[in-house]
N, C-alpha and C positions, 0 to 999 in steps of 0.2 A: 402404207406398209412398204418397207424396202424390199421384201422378198417373201416367198411362201414359207420361209423358215421362221417368220415372225410369230411369236406366241399368240398374238391377236388373231392371226389368220387361222390357226388351229382352233381357237376358241369359237370363232364365228362359224366355221364349217361344221364343227361338232354339234353346236347348238342348233343351227339351222337344219341339219340333217335329222336331228331328233324331233324338231318341231314338225317337219314334213310328215313324220310318222303319226303325230297327233292329228294332223289335218286329214288323214286318210278317212274315207267314207266308212269303211268297214271297221276302222279303229275307234270311231265315235258314233256308234249307232244311235245313242240317245239324242243326238242332234237331228236325226231324221225320222226316228220312230218314237213318237211322243210318249207312249206308255212306258218306255224304258226310263223316262225321267223320274218315275216314282221310285226307282232304285235308290236307296239311301246314299249309296256311294256317289251318285250323281248330284242329288240336290243338297246333300250335306257337305259336299266337297271332300269326301273321304276317299280311301282307296289309294293304291300305289300310283295309278295313272294320274290322278289329280295332283298328288304330291310331286310327281316327276314333272308335270306340266308347270306347276308353280315355280319349281327350281329352274326350269329352262327360261321361264319368263323373267325371273330375277337376273339370271346371267345375261340374257339378251338386253335387258334395260341398262346394264352396266356398260356394255360395249357400244350400244346406241348412243348413250350420253357422251361417251368419250369421242366417238366419231363426230357427233354434232358439235360438241364443244371445240374440237380441233377446227372444224369448218368455220364456226363463228369467229374464232381467233384469226384465221386466215382472211376472212372477209374484213374484219376490223383493220388488219394490217395491209390490206390490198394485195395480198400474195396468193389469193385463191385462183384456181383454174376454173374456167367456165364449166358448169355442170348443171344438171337439172335441179338438184337440191338447192344450190346457191341461187339459181334463177327464181325459184319459188320464194325463197326467203327474202330476196331483194325486191320482189314484185309488190309494190305498195297497194295495188288494187286487190290483190288476192286476200290479204288480211286473214291468213289462216291461223287458227289457234294451235296450241301445243299438241293436242290430240291429232289434229289433221296433219301437222308437220311430221309427227311420229309415224302416222300411217304411210306417208310418202317415203319416209326413211326406210320403213320395212319393205316397201315395194322395190325401192332402188337396191336394197341389200340382198333380198332373198330371191327376187325375180331371176330365174335362169340359173341360180346357184347349183341346184341339183339336177334340173332337167337337162341342161347342156352337157354336163359332165357324164350323166347317165347315158345320154344318147351316144356320146363319143365312146363310152365303154362297150355298148352294143355294137357300134360300127367297127371298132377294132377287132372284136371277136369274129364278126362276119368276114372282114377283109382278110384276116389271117387264114381263112378257109377258102377265099376266092382270089387266088393270085391273078386270075384272068382280069378281074376288075381293077386290081392294083396296076397291072401292066398297061391297061388301056388308059387309065387316069394319068399315069406317069408319062405315057407317050403324048397325050394331049397337053399336059403341062409343059413338057420340054419343047413342044413346038413354039411355045411362047418365051421360055426362059433358057432353054438349053441345059446342059449338064453342070455348068459352072456356078449358076446362081441357085445355090441349094435351098435357100430359105424363101425364095420368091419375094415379090414386092408386097410389103405390109399394106400398101395403099391401093392394091389392085382392086378395082371396083367390079369384082365378079365377072371377069371377061372370059374365063374358061368355061364354055357352055357345058362340057361334060361334068366338071366338078360341081357346077350349079345343080345339074340334074341329079348327081350322086347325093348331094346334100338333101335335096327335096325327097328323094326316094328313102333315105334314112329316116327323115321326119315322118314320112307316110307309113313305112313298114313297121317302125317301132313305136311311134306315138306314145312316148313314155308317160305322159299324163293322159291316161286313156279315158277316164271319166273326169271331164273338166270340172273345175271348182263350181260349187252350186250357185245358182242364181235364184232370185225370187221375182215372181210376176208382180208388176206395179199396178195392174188393173185386170179386170175380168177379161178373159180371152175365149172366144168360141172357135174350136178347132174340129173340123169334120163333124159338126153338130153337137159336140160335147163342150160344156162350159168348164173352163179351168179358172177357178176363182183367184182373186187378188191374193198375193202372199203365198202362193204355191211354190214350193221348192222345185226347181227344174235343173236337170243335169244334161249336158251334151255328151253323148257317147261318141267322142272323137274317133276312137278306135274303130267302131263299127262304120262310121262315115268314110274313113280312109280305106276300109276294106269292102266298100260297097261294090258288088259285082255289076250294078247298073252303070257305074262309072268306069270300072276297069274289068275287062274280061278275065284277067288273071291276077286278082288281088293278092294271092298267097305267094306269088313269085316276086323275088327281089330283082327288079329290072330298071336300072337308071334311065335307059333309053326311052322309057315311056314319056318322060318329061321333055325329051327332045321332039318326040312325035306329037305330044299334046301339051305344049307349054302353058296353056291357059286353063288346064284342068284344076278343079278346086282342091285345096289342101286344108284339112280341118284341124291340124295339130295345134294351131295357135288360137283356136276358137273362131267365132264369126261375129261380124257386125262391129258396132262401136265399142263393145266391151271385150273385144279380142285382146290378146296379149300386146301390151304397148311396146314391148321390146322385140317384136318379131323381126324387124329389119336389122337391128343390131345382132340378134341371134344368128340370122342367116349369114351376115358378114363374118361373124366369129367362126362359125362352122366352116364356111368356105375357106378362110385363111388357114384353119387347123389342117384341113385335108389337103390343101395345096402344098403346104410346107411338109407335112408328114409323108405324103405319098411321093413327093419329089425327092425328099432326102433319104427315105428309108424303104426297105423291103420289110414287110411285116410277116414274120414266120411263126407259126403256132408251136408252142411247147407242150401244151396239154389240150386234150379234147374238150370241147365245150359245145353245148347245145345253143346255137345262136338263133333258134326259132323264137319269135317274140312271145309265144304263149308257153310252150313246153320248157323253154329255157329260163323262165322267170324265177328269180331267187325267192321272191315273196309276193304271191298274188294279192295279198291284202294291203300292200304298201301303196301310198298315194302315187309315188313315182315308181314305175316298173323297172327293176334292176336285173341285170344278168347275174348268173353265178360267177364266182371267182374263177379266173383262168390265168394262164401265163403265155406271153408271146415274147419274141425277140425282135427288136428293131435293129435291122442290119443296114448300116450305111451303104447307100448306092455309090457314093463318091466321098470317101472319108476325108480326103485332103480338102476338097471344096467345102465340105460341111464344117470342118474345123476352122478354116479361114473365115467362113461366113459367121460362125459363132463368135470368133475373136473380134471381128469387126463390130458385131452387134453389141458385145459386152463393152467395147471401147466407147461406142456411141452412147450407150446407156449411162456410163460413168460420167461422160462429158455433160450429158443433159442433167444428171443429178447434181453435179457441181454447179452448173448454171442456175438451177432452181434454188439451191442453198444460198447462193450469192444474192439472188433476188429477195429471198426471205430475210436475209440479214439487212439488206437495204430497207425493205418494208418495215422491219422491226425498229430501225433507227428513226 
């Protein structure tokens, strides 16, 4: 996609947002409370919810096919960029079937789509009310980049310790996927003398873990400095063990770069009052991903001249790269 104005971008974000609501634990109680499956609307596939789910599935299949067909064509032409999906397709030993490839496609597409953006929405709401945090972060960033490099280095490998701590505190304090996706036990487990049978559905309450007073004496306080004081403390937002979020490292880098650039380039000023508390400020407690209520802020440039120059350079570099890629595709097609 050339830009966020592409119709395909709108379609993907709308459908994936709708699907995340279907995946909500409270939105699909029949998946977890067996007796509810006797409701005719569940086992006969009737009702508004089922019809809406089928429609979203149909729309998702359309753009998944388009994206995969485009990738297959680039692989045939030798013009594809290295990516996880292409690596899997080209791996002769993997020998994945169509259903398995589709599952990987869904993971690559939807992973982080709503969680990252929702966390940023909470973060901006809080920062608008905490100019002290904004100024401290900006001061730390400018020790590295000064006032003239408004966008910071896109390849900065998380060198600003305060912004790293700020990102981790946002992840802890808001934990937008509070009740992690369900897992099933693969064998009988005995825990504190109680047998948990094979096939039992298990949820990780990541929110409660991140708010554990046994780990933090002040869990209800938003304080980035805690991660400078105790950098090796556990963070449960991405889950635990070998089934934790595969994109955690990428997500951390994305969030770091977002706040490096935003806080160095802009002062965030609130326009409307908003409850930025992670519980009382939730727009829909039943949603899979916990979102804040709508609010308004103003992004006021700290150095407008430097920012305009940086954006102009970035746009020129992007156009140059796009032209180079199109030339490569033309050569590959020939």
